[in-house]
C-alpha positions as CSV (number, residue, x, y, z in Angstrom):
1,M,-17.9,7.3,5.7
2,F,-16.2,7.9,9.0
3,Y,-15.1,5.6,11.8
4,E,-12.9,5.9,14.8
5,T,-10.2,3.2,14.7
6,A,-10.4,2.5,18.4
7,H,-14.1,1.6,17.9
8,F,-13.9,-0.1,14.6
9,E,-14.8,-3.6,15.9
10,E,-18.0,-2.1,17.3
11,K,-19.0,-0.4,14.1
12,K,-17.8,-2.7,11.3
13,A,-21.2,-4.3,10.7
14,E,-22.8,-0.8,10.5
15,L,-20.2,0.3,8.0
16,G,-20.5,-2.8,5.9
17,L,-16.8,-3.6,6.3
18,G,-15.7,-7.0,7.4
19,R,-12.3,-5.9,8.5
20,S,-10.3,-2.7,9.0
21,P,-9.6,-0.9,5.7
22,F,-6.5,0.8,7.0
23,K,-3.9,-1.3,4.9
24,A,-6.1,-1.0,1.8
25,L,-6.0,2.8,2.1
26,V,-2.3,3.5,2.8
27,V,-1.1,2.3,-0.6
28,P,1.0,1.3,-2.4
29,R,3.5,0.2,0.2
30,P,6.9,-1.1,-1.0
31,I,7.8,-4.6,0.2
32,G,10.9,-5.1,2.3
33,W,12.1,-8.6,1.3
34,I,14.5,-8.9,4.2
35,S,17.3,-11.5,4.3
36,T,19.1,-12.2,7.5
37,V,21.3,-15.0,8.9
38,S,21.0,-16.6,12.3
39,P,23.9,-16.6,14.7
40,G,24.3,-20.3,13.8
41,G,24.5,-19.4,10.1
42,V,21.0,-20.4,8.9
43,P,19.8,-17.9,6.1
44,N,16.3,-16.4,6.6
45,L,14.2,-14.5,4.2
46,A,10.8,-12.9,4.8
47,P,8.7,-10.1,3.2
48,F,7.4,-7.0,5.2
49,S,4.9,-4.6,3.8
50,F,5.5,-2.0,6.5
51,F,8.8,-0.9,5.0
52,N,10.3,2.2,3.6
53,A,13.2,4.6,3.2
54,I,13.1,7.2,6.0
55,S,16.1,9.5,5.5
56,E,19.3,10.2,3.5
57,D,22.8,11.2,4.4
58,P,23.1,8.6,5.7
59,D,20.5,6.5,3.8
60,M,18.2,4.8,6.3
61,V,15.4,2.3,6.0
62,M,12.9,0.8,8.4
63,F,10.7,-2.3,8.5
64,C,8.2,-3.4,11.0
65,P,7.9,-7.0,12.1
66,G,4.5,-7.3,13.7
67,G,1.5,-9.6,14.3
68,S,1.1,-12.9,16.1
69,K,3.8,-13.7,18.6
70,A,3.7,-17.2,17.2
71,D,4.6,-16.1,13.6
72,R,8.1,-17.6,13.0
73,A,8.8,-15.4,10.0
74,I,8.4,-12.3,12.2
75,K,10.2,-13.7,15.2
76,D,13.2,-15.1,13.3
77,T,13.9,-11.9,11.3
78,H,13.6,-9.8,14.4
79,F,15.9,-12.0,16.4
80,N,18.5,-12.4,13.6
81,V,18.8,-8.7,13.0
82,E,19.3,-7.8,16.7
83,A,21.7,-10.7,17.2
84,T,23.9,-10.1,14.1
85,K,23.3,-6.4,13.5
86,E,22.9,-6.9,9.7
87,F,20.3,-7.4,7.1
88,V,19.7,-7.0,3.3
89,C,16.6,-5.5,1.6
90,N,15.9,-7.2,-1.7
91,L,13.7,-5.6,-4.3
92,T,10.5,-7.6,-5.0
93,T,9.4,-7.6,-8.7
94,W,6.8,-9.2,-10.9
95,D,9.1,-12.0,-11.7
96,T,9.8,-12.8,-8.1
97,R,6.3,-12.4,-6.8
98,E,5.6,-16.1,-6.2
99,A,8.9,-16.7,-4.5
100,M,8.4,-13.7,-2.3
101,N,5.0,-15.0,-1.3
102,A,6.4,-18.4,-0.6
103,T,8.9,-16.9,1.9
104,S,6.0,-15.5,3.9
105,A,5.1,-19.0,5.1
106,R,5.3,-20.0,8.7
107,L,8.3,-22.3,8.8
108,P,10.5,-23.8,11.5
109,A,13.4,-21.6,12.7
110,D,16.0,-23.8,11.1
111,T,14.5,-23.6,7.6
112,D,16.5,-22.0,4.9
113,E,13.9,-19.9,3.0
114,F,16.2,-19.5,0.0
115,A,16.1,-23.3,-0.5
116,F,12.4,-23.5,0.3
117,A,11.5,-20.9,-2.3
118,R,14.1,-22.1,-4.8
119,L,16.0,-18.9,-4.7
120,T,19.7,-18.4,-5.3
121,P,21.7,-16.9,-2.4
122,A,24.4,-14.4,-3.6
123,P,27.2,-13.2,-1.3
124,S,27.0,-9.7,0.0
125,R,30.1,-7.5,0.0
126,L,29.7,-5.7,3.4
127,V,27.4,-7.8,5.5
128,K,27.0,-11.6,6.1
129,P,23.3,-12.1,5.1
130,P,23.0,-13.3,1.5
131,R,21.3,-11.4,-1.2
132,V,18.5,-12.8,-3.4
133,A,20.3,-13.3,-6.8
134,E,17.0,-13.1,-8.6
135,A,16.3,-9.6,-7.3
136,P,17.7,-6.7,-9.4
137,V,18.4,-4.4,-6.5
138,H,19.8,-5.0,-3.0
139,L,20.5,-2.7,0.0
140,E,23.1,-4.0,2.4
141,C,22.2,-2.7,5.8
142,R,23.6,-2.3,9.3
143,Y,21.2,-2.5,12.2
144,W,20.8,0.8,14.1
145,K,17.9,0.6,16.5
146,T,14.6,-1.2,17.5
147,V,11.7,1.0,18.5
148,P,8.9,-0.9,20.3
149,L,5.4,-0.1,19.0
150,P,2.1,-0.3,20.9
151,S,-0.3,-3.3,20.5
152,R,-3.9,-3.6,21.7
153,D,-3.7,-7.4,21.5
154,P,-1.6,-9.1,24.2
155,H,-1.0,-12.0,21.7
156,E,0.6,-9.7,19.2
157,S,3.7,-7.6,19.2
158,Y,5.0,-4.8,16.9
159,V,8.4,-3.1,16.5
160,M,10.1,-0.8,14.1
161,I,13.6,-1.9,13.1
162,L,15.9,0.8,11.6
163,G,19.1,0.3,9.7
164,E,21.7,2.3,7.8
165,V,22.3,1.4,4.1
166,L,26.0,0.5,3.7
167,G,26.0,-0.6,0.1
168,V,23.7,-0.8,-2.9
169,H,23.6,-3.4,-5.7
170,I,21.8,-2.4,-9.0
171,D,21.5,-4.7,-12.0
172,D,23.2,-3.1,-15.0
173,S,20.0,-3.6,-17.1
174,L,18.2,-1.0,-15.0
175,I,20.7,1.8,-15.7
176,R,19.6,4.1,-18.6
177,D,21.4,7.4,-19.4
178,G,22.8,7.6,-15.9
179,R,19.5,7.0,-14.1
180,V,17.8,4.0,-12.6
181,D,14.8,3.0,-14.8
182,I,13.0,1.3,-12.0
183,A,9.8,0.8,-13.9
184,S,11.7,-1.7,-16.2
185,A,12.2,-3.9,-13.1
186,K,8.4,-4.1,-12.6
187,P,8.6,-3.7,-8.8
188,I,5.5,-4.9,-6.9
189,A,3.9,-3.2,-4.0
190,R,1.4,-4.2,-1.3
191,L,-2.1,-3.1,-1.2
192,G,-4.8,-4.2,1.2
193,Y,-6.2,-7.7,1.8
194,S,-4.4,-10.1,-0.5
195,E,-3.9,-7.6,-3.3
196,Y,-0.7,-6.2,-4.9
197,A,0.2,-3.7,-7.6
198,V,2.9,-3.7,-10.2
199,V,4.8,-0.6,-11.4
200,T,5.2,-0.7,-15.2
201,E,5.5,3.0,-16.0
202,A,6.6,6.2,-14.3
203,F,6.0,9.9,-14.9
204,R,8.0,12.9,-13.9
205,M,6.9,16.2,-12.2
206,R,9.4,18.9,-11.2
207,R,9.0,20.7,-7.9
208,P,8.0,24.3,-8.3
209,E,10.8,26.9,-7.8
């Protein structure tokens, strides 16, 4: 099966696909559960499936708010990060899956998503946005740059937000023999449509010399 993305809408009936399969094919994608705080001090928390580590020395991450210009979760996170220059990435796990999903709801800008999803805010050490206490890993980040991305729909907007990791919190239960046993945290990842995956085991391969 082959289709050109620019012409997908014209060919979707012919291909038997009701919607673009792009996000169902680029998988699994880690979920950036991003906590911010507004200039007025209101905490915000929203998940982003376009999220990843992008470099080291310094450690850098990116996430991409995008979609409908009316989506408050997207707009609030984007605004808060650029206004305050700080954010936290919280690891999403099997145990926090329902709370993570709850924070994706479209809510008024003055809503505290921590309270809405019944999560516990924990103070960060180097930035103002709170961490999700129920998450076993947190990356405290300093905003670096926003890169505008193209959109074919005038009602949608997309950007890439990049940040430098200033500090890392790791729950002691994940440390085994001097390494992070990340599978024991059961992190979840985004697939396509409304599907997710959970990591319960890991395997190792060494790079050839």
